[in-house]
C-alpha positions in Angstrom: 13.4 91.1 -13.2 10.5 88.9 -13.4 10.6 85.2 -12.7 8.2 83.0 -14.7 7.0 79.8 -12.9 5.4 76.9 -14.8 3.3 75.0 -12.2 2.3 72.4 -14.7 5.9 71.4 -15.7 6.3 67.8 -16.9 9.4 65.8 -18.1 9.7 65.5 -21.9 10.1 61.8 -21.4 6.6 61.7 -20.0 5.3 62.9 -23.4 4.1 60.0 -25.5 5.0 61.9 -28.7 8.5 62.8 -27.6 11.1 61.7 -30.2 14.0 59.8 -28.6 17.2 61.4 -30.0 19.2 59.2 -32.3 16.5 56.5 -32.7 14.0 58.3 -34.9 10.8 57.0 -33.4 8.4 58.1 -30.7 8.1 56.5 -27.3 4.7 55.2 -28.3 6.4 53.1 -31.0 8.9 51.4 -28.6 6.8 48.4 -27.7 5.8 48.0 -31.3 9.4 48.1 -32.3 10.4 45.4 -29.8 7.4 43.1 -30.6 7.9 43.5 -34.4 11.0 41.4 -34.1 9.2 38.6 -32.4 6.4 36.2 -33.3 4.2 33.8 -31.4 6.7 30.9 -31.7 9.6 32.9 -30.3 7.4 34.0 -27.4 6.5 30.4 -26.8 10.1 29.3 -27.0 11.1 32.0 -24.5 8.3 30.9 -22.2 9.4 27.2 -22.5 13.0 28.0 -21.8 11.9 30.0 -18.7 9.8 27.1 -17.4 12.5 24.6 -18.0 15.0 26.8 -16.2 12.6 27.2 -13.3 11.9 23.4 -13.2 15.6 22.7 -13.0 16.3 25.4 -10.5 13.5 24.1 -8.2 14.7 20.5 -8.5 18.3 21.5 -7.6 17.2 23.6 -4.7 14.9 20.9 -3.3 17.6 18.2 -3.9 20.2 20.0 -1.8 23.0 17.8 -0.6 21.3 14.4 -1.0 22.0 11.8 -3.7 20.1 12.0 -7.0 20.5 13.0 -10.6 22.3 16.3 -11.1 19.6 17.3 -13.6 16.0 16.5 -14.2 14.4 15.5 -17.5 12.3 18.6 -18.1 8.9 18.4 -16.4 8.4 14.7 -16.6 11.5 13.4 -14.8 11.7 9.6 -14.7 8.0 9.3 -15.3 8.3 6.3 -17.7 10.4 4.4 -15.2 7.5 4.8 -12.7 5.0 3.4 -15.2 7.2 0.2 -15.7 9.3 0.0 -12.5 12.3 -2.3 -12.4 13.7 -3.9 -9.2 17.3 -3.4 -10.2 16.7 0.3 -10.6 15.1 0.5 -7.1 18.2 -1.4 -5.7 20.5 1.1 -7.4 18.6 4.0 -6.0 18.7 2.5 -2.5 22.4 1.9 -2.8 23.1 5.6 -3.8 22.7 6.9 -0.3 20.7 6.8 2.9 18.7 9.7 1.4 18.2 10.2 -2.4 15.7 11.8 -4.6 13.9 12.0 -7.9 11.4 14.5 -9.3 8.4 13.5 -11.5 6.1 16.1 -12.9 5.2 18.4 -10.0 6.2 15.9 -7.3 9.6 15.9 -5.6 10.3 12.5 -4.0 12.8 11.7 -1.2 13.8 8.1 -0.7 14.8 6.9 2.8 16.8 3.8 2.1 18.5 2.7 5.4 16.8 1.1 8.4 17.3 4.2 10.6 16.1 6.7 8.0 13.1 4.5 7.3 12.2 4.2 11.0 12.6 8.0 11.5 10.0 8.6 8.8 7.6 6.0 10.1 7.9 7.5 13.6 7.4 11.2 12.6 3.7 11.8 12.5 4.1 15.5 13.2 5.9 15.9 9.9 4.4 13.3 7.6 1.2 11.3 7.0 0.6 8.2 4.8 -0.3 9.0 1.2 0.4 5.6 -0.4 0.7 7.1 -3.9 -0.7 10.3 -5.3 -3.8 8.7 -6.8 -4.6 6.5 -3.7 -6.2 9.3 -1.7 -8.6 9.8 -4.7 -9.4 6.0 -4.9 -9.7 5.4 -1.1 -11.3 8.9 -0.5 -9.6 11.6 1.6 -12.0 11.0 4.6 -10.7 7.4 4.9 -9.3 6.8 8.4 -5.7 5.9 7.1 -5.3 9.6 6.0 -6.6 11.1 9.2 -4.4 12.3 12.1 -4.9 13.0 15.8 -8.2 12.3 17.5 -10.0 11.5 14.3 -7.5 8.7 13.6 -7.6 7.5 17.2 -11.4 7.3 17.2 -11.2 4.7 14.4 -8.2 2.9 15.7 -9.5 2.3 19.3 -12.5 0.4 17.8 -10.5 -1.5 15.2 -7.7 -2.8 17.5 -10.2 -5.2 19.2 -11.0 -6.8 15.8 -7.5 -8.4 15.7 -7.2 -10.0 19.1 -6.5 -13.7 19.5 -10.2 -14.3 20.4 -11.4 -12.4 17.3 -8.9 -14.1 15.0 -10.2 -17.5 16.0 -13.8 -16.4 15.1 -12.7 -15.8 11.5 -10.9 -19.1 11.0 -14.0 -21.2 9.9 -14.8 -18.7 7.1 -11.2 -18.7 5.9 -10.9 -22.5 5.9 -14.1 -22.7 3.9 -12.6 -20.5 1.2 -9.4 -22.6 1.1 -11.4 -25.8 0.7 -13.1 -24.4 -2.3 -10.1 -22.9 -4.0 -7.7 -25.8 -3.4 -10.2 -28.0 -5.2 -10.4 -25.4 -8.0 -6.6 -25.4 -8.3 -6.5 -29.1 -8.9 -9.4 -29.0 -11.4 -7.6 -26.2 -13.3 -4.4 -28.1 -13.5 -5.7 -31.6 -14.2 -8.7 -30.9 -16.4 -8.6 -27.4 -17.8 -4.9 -27.4 -18.5 -4.4 -31.2 -18.8 -1.5 -31.4 -16.4 0.5 -28.6 -18.1 2.0 -25.7 -16.2 -0.2 -22.7 -15.8 0.7 -19.2 -14.2 -1.1 -19.3 -10.9 -0.4 -15.8 -9.7 -3.8 -14.5 -10.9 -5.5 -17.4 -9.1 -3.6 -16.6 -5.9 -4.9 -13.0 -6.2 -8.4 -14.3 -6.4 -7.9 -16.7 -3.5 -6.6 -13.9 -1.3 -9.4 -11.6 -2.2 -11.9 -14.3 -1.4 -10.3 -15.0 2.0 -10.2 -11.3 2.8 -13.8 -10.7 1.8 -14.9 -13.6 3.9 -12.9 -12.4 6.9 -14.0 -8.8 6.5 -17.6 -9.0 5.5 -18.5 -12.7 6.0 -21.4 -14.0 4.0 -23.0 -10.6 3.4 -21.3 -10.6 0.0 -22.3 -13.3 -2.5 -19.6 -15.5 -4.1 -20.4 -13.8 -7.5 -19.7 -10.4 -6.0 -16.5 -11.6 -4.4 -15.4 -12.8 -7.9 -16.2 -9.4 -9.4 -14.3 -7.6 -6.6 -11.3 -9.9 -7.2 -11.4 -9.3 -11.0 -11.9 -5.5 -10.8 -9.5 -5.0 -7.9 -6.7 -5.6 -10.5 -7.7 -2.2 -12.0 -7.2 -0.5 -8.6 -3.7 -2.0 -8.3 -2.9 -1.0 -11.9 -3.8 2.6 -11.1 -1.2 2.8 -8.3 1.8 4.1 -10.2 4.2 5.8 -7.8 3.6 9.2 -9.4 0.8 9.9 -11.9 -0.8 12.8 -13.6 -2.2 15.4 -11.2 -5.7 14.7 -12.5 -7.7 11.5 -13.2 -8.1 11.6 -17.0 -10.8 9.5 -18.7 -9.9 6.1 -19.9 -6.5 6.1 -18.0 -5.5 3.5 -15.4 -6.5 5.8 -12.5 -9.9 6.4 -14.1 -10.6 2.7 -14.4 -9.2 2.2 -10.9 -11.5 4.9 -9.5 -14.6 3.2 -11.1 -13.5 -0.1 -9.6 -13.0 1.5 -6.1 -16.4 3.1 -6.3 -18.0 -0.3 -7.1 -16.3 -1.9 -4.1 -17.3 0.9 -1.8 -20.9 0.5 -2.8 -20.8 -3.3 -2.3 -19.2 -2.9 1.2 -21.8 -0.2 2.1 -24.6 -2.7 1.3 -22.8 -5.3 3.5 -22.6 -2.8 6.4 -26.4 -2.1 6.2 -27.1 -5.8 6.3 -24.7 -6.4 9.2 -26.3 -3.6 11.3 -29.7 -5.2 10.9 -28.4 -8.7 11.7 -26.3 -7.6 14.7 -29.2 -5.5 16.1 -31.3 -8.7 16.0 -28.8 -10.5 18.2 -26.7 -12.3 15.5 -23.4 -13.8 16.4 -20.1 -12.3 15.2 -18.6 -14.2 12.2 -16.5 -11.5 10.6 -14.7 -8.2 11.2 -17.6 -6.1 10.2 -19.9 -7.9 12.6 -17.4 -7.4 15.5 -17.0 -3.7 14.8 -20.8 -3.0 14.5 -21.5 -5.0 17.6 -19.1 -2.8 19.5 -20.8 0.3 18.2 -24.3 -1.0 19.1 -23.1 -2.1 22.6 -21.6 1.4 23.2 -24.9 3.1 22.1 -27.0 0.8 24.4 -24.7 1.7 27.3 -25.0 5.5 26.6 -28.8 5.2 26.4 -29.0 3.5 29.8 -26.8 6.2 31.3 -28.9 8.9 29.7 -32.1 7.4 31.2 -30.5 7.4 34.6 -30.6 3.6 34.9 -28.3 1.7 37.3 -25.6 0.0 35.2 -23.1 -2.5 36.5 -19.6 -1.3 35.7 -18.9 -4.7 33.9 -21.5 -3.6 31.3 -19.4 -0.7 30.1 -17.6 -1.5 26.8 -13.8 -1.5 27.0 -13.9 1.2 24.3 -16.8 3.6 23.8 -17.4 3.9 20.1 -19.5 6.4 18.2 -21.9 5.2 15.5 -20.1 5.0 12.1 -22.1 5.3 9.0 -22.4 2.6 6.3 -20.2 4.7 4.1 -17.5 5.2 6.8 -17.5 1.4 7.5 -17.3 0.7 3.8 -14.3 3.0 3.4 -12.5 1.4 6.3 -13.1 -2.2 5.0 -11.8 -1.0 1.6 -8.6 0.1 3.3 -8.3 -3.4 4.9 -8.7 -4.9 1.5 -6.2 -2.4 0.1 -3.6 -3.3 2.7 -4.1 -7.0 2.4 -4.9 -7.9 -1.2 -1.7 -7.2 -3.0 0.6 -8.0 -0.1 -1.0 -11.4 0.6 -1.2 -12.2 -3.1 2.5 -11.6 -3.4 3.3 -13.6 -0.3 1.2 -16.6 -1.2 2.6 -16.7 -4.7 6.2 -16.7 -3.4 5.3 -19.3 -0.7 4.0 -21.8 -3.2 7.0 -21.2 -5.5 9.6 -21.4 -2.7 8.1 -24.6 -1.3 7.9 -26.3 -4.6 11.6 -25.4 -5.3 12.7 -26.6 -1.8 10.9 -29.9 -1.2 13.0 -30.6 2.0 11.5 -27.5 3.6 8.0 -28.4 2.4 8.4 -31.8 3.9 9.1 -30.2 7.3 6.1 -28.0 7.0 4.0 -31.1 6.1 5.3 -33.1 9.1 4.7 -30.3 11.5 1.1 -29.7 10.3 0.3 -33.4 10.6 1.7 -33.4 14.1 -0.4 -30.4 15.4 -3.5 -32.1 14.0 -2.7 -35.3 15.8 -2.5 -37.3 12.6 -5.9 -36.1 11.2 -5.1 -34.0 8.1 -8.8 -32.9 7.9 -8.8 -31.4 11.4 -10.1 -27.8 11.3 -8.1 -24.7 12.2 -7.8 -23.6 15.8 -5.6 -20.8 17.2 -3.9 -23.4 19.4 -3.0 -25.4 16.3 -1.6 -22.3 14.5 0.4 -21.1 17.5 2.2 -24.5 17.7 3.3 -24.3 14.1 6.7 -23.0 14.9 8.5 -24.1 11.8 5.6 -23.1 9.5 5.7 -19.6 11.2 9.5 -19.5 10.5 8.9 -20.3 6.8 6.2 -17.6 6.5 8.4 -15.0 8.2 11.4 -15.9 6.0 9.2 -15.5 2.9 8.1 -12.1 4.1 11.8 -11.1 4.7 13.2 -12.7 1.5 10.5 -11.4 -0.7 8.8 -8.6 1.3 5.4 -7.7 -0.2 5.8 -4.1 0.9 9.1 -2.7 -0.4 8.3 1.0 0.4 5.5 3.1 1.9 5.0 6.6 0.5 4.3 9.5 3.0 3.4 13.1 2.3 5.5 15.8 4.1 3.0 18.0 5.8 5.6 20.6 7.0 9.3 21.1 6.4 10.9 17.9 7.8 14.5 18.1 9.2 15.3 14.5 8.3 19.0 15.0 9.1 21.2 17.8 10.4 22.0 18.7 6.9 18.8 18.0 4.9 15.2 19.1 5.3 12.5 17.6 3.1 10.3 20.4 1.8 6.7 20.6 2.6 4.5 19.0 0.0 7.1 16.6 -1.2 6.8 12.8 -0.9 9.1 10.9 1.4 9.3 7.1 1.1 10.7 4.9 3.8 12.0 1.7 2.1 11.6 -1.7 3.8 13.6 -4.0 1.5 17.1 -2.8 2.4 16.6 -3.3 6.1 15.3 -6.8 5.5 18.3 -7.7 3.3 21.0 -6.2 5.6 23.8 -8.7 5.7 24.9 -7.5 9.2 21.6 -8.5 10.6 20.6 -11.4 8.3 23.7 -13.3 7.2 23.5 -14.3 3.5 20.4 -12.2 3.1 19.7 -13.4 -0.5 19.4 -17.0 0.7 16.1 -18.5 1.8 16.7 -19.9 5.3 13.8 -20.4 7.7 16.1 -21.7 10.4 17.4 -18.2 11.0 14.1 -17.6 12.8 14.5 -20.6 15.0 18.2 -21.1 15.8 19.6 -17.8 14.5 19.3 -14.2 15.7 16.7 -13.0 13.2 13.9 -12.9 15.8 15.9 -10.5 17.9 16.4 -8.0 15.1 13.1 -6.2 15.7 14.3 -2.9 14.4 14.9 -4.4 10.9 11.6 -6.1 10.8 9.8 -3.5 8.8 7.4 -5.8 6.8 4.4 -4.3 8.6 5.9 -0.8 9.2 6.3 0.8 12.6 5.1 3.9 14.4 1.5 5.2 14.8 0.4 3.8 11.4 1.8 0.3 11.8 -0.3 -2.5 10.2 -3.2 -3.5 12.4 -3.5 -6.8 10.7 0.1 -8.1 11.0 -0.8 -11.1 13.3 -3.8 -11.9 11.1 -1.7 -11.8 7.9 1.0 -14.1 9.3 -1.5 -16.5 10.7 -3.5 -16.5 7.5 -0.5 -17.4 5.4 0.5 -20.1 7.9 -3.0 -21.6 7.7 -2.9 -21.5 3.9 0.4 -23.2 3.3 -0.1 -25.6 6.2 -3.4 -26.9 4.8 -2.0 -27.0 1.3 0.9 -29.1 2.4 -1.4 -31.8 3.6 -4.0 -31.7 0.9 -2.1 -30.9 -2.3 1.0 -31.7 -4.3 2.4 -29.1 -6.6 5.3 -28.7 -9.0 6.9 -25.5 -10.2 7.9 -25.2 -13.8 11.1 -23.2 -13.4 11.8 -20.6 -16.1 14.7 -18.1 -16.6 12.3 -15.5 -15.1 11.2 -17.4 -12.0 13.6 -15.7 -9.7 13.4 -12.3 -11.4 11.2 -9.8 -9.6 8.2 -8.0 -11.2 7.1 -4.8 -9.4 3.3 -4.4 -9.6 2.4 -2.4 -6.5 4.1 -5.3 -4.6 6.5 -7.9 -6.0 5.8 -11.1 -8.0 7.9 -13.6 -10.0 8.3 -12.3 -13.5 6.8 -15.5 -15.0 3.7 -15.4 -12.6 4.6 -18.7 -11.1 3.7 -21.6 -13.5 2.5 -24.6 -11.4 0.8 -27.9 -11.7 -1.4 -29.0 -8.8 -2.7 -32.5 -7.9 -4.6 -34.0 -5.1 -2.5 -35.5 -2.4 -3.4 -39.1 -1.6 -4.9 -39.8 1.9 
């Protein structure tokens, strides 16, 4: 019996023309049959539902066990809250747990609310790096030193530390006082002539004042007064661009777009200043500002290297304390921009609150005035010195209490660079944002009794000075604020000089004590004041 073998056997199901029993159509028509019951809209709806489900699943997975909404508004999350942030919502978020979260667009955000959680983030450079807000790296540029880590960051920092010593800070005082003289006269003129003695919101003027003081301190007279005014005016656009979370791209005619154009303008101006400073310092000019001091250190380092390269005998005393490389005009400009970025909004906030708090508490202003007259030996026109500022103990307490009571920096966003085990039970995912918050630590009733009361004496007779772990006004860890002594001294100098030369009245409104969040915090009514010249 013969056996027939078919070596080319194939399954009937593999035949495209095979009729599926009971259905009455060929396999080739199956996809057409399925798609015939669908249209473009149903496909889009299916895709949308799938994306929403993925977005929710991803949020819930990243949230884990920490506090936060159970569900996310699809895709956008609380985006509109981030455009117009409210202080009471921030406080509610902080109160919800030591760690909590939100998710906006593509960005998952972890909020570290307690002192210890905040300090852990600040002190974990192997897991996080500063990012400020999403758009900040695009405005300040990714190569800016504040976004660098390791040796690259250290190369910058070792040269910058020396620019904030006691000796250096005293060099900057004449330029700062020159600015205060000009703007205090302007304040009086605005009140008495332009506004005819009627209250006027002075917050914008304090922003301009602080920008002018910063520019004079950072770049001296390399920048004309008209350019300083333009920087002060346009810098508002940079601040306005700093929403906590924004669109992933800078879109034309949006706030980040205008902010980027303003930042580019400031970078160009500072680059021009750097070029001028290099020429002047090479010609033997004296140091009058931060840019001068940094460039002189670079040039001294290069002179020493050249002598060693030539085999010349060099006395050890000639070797600079820190050997610096030559930084380009652009690198210098980016660094000075970060100084302005760090100081402008924070000092504008602090100065606004200082003038308001002093006007509302005349008994405290009287003590400031008395102390400032005493350290000047009765001569109210005596010029600033570091000895004078260091002996203003009560004025210093007033400034520190202002920074605690109304901290200019309420939070500092960081980017998680690798999975970060924040606690034993929660790990912040790589690529998320984690935000250590400063405000709760500065209003901890166990450390600062009656934290919502303004009490400078807590820094003199109380225990506030000993609570260093809660003093997060200037951050902590490897990215702490270099200019913290400068900022405190500058505010002391400002309010001390104003107490002797000016009188001012605050027009209290129902919004005066309400907090507006605009990168930092301000009074909701922008501090309406009336200034007048104080008699001799």
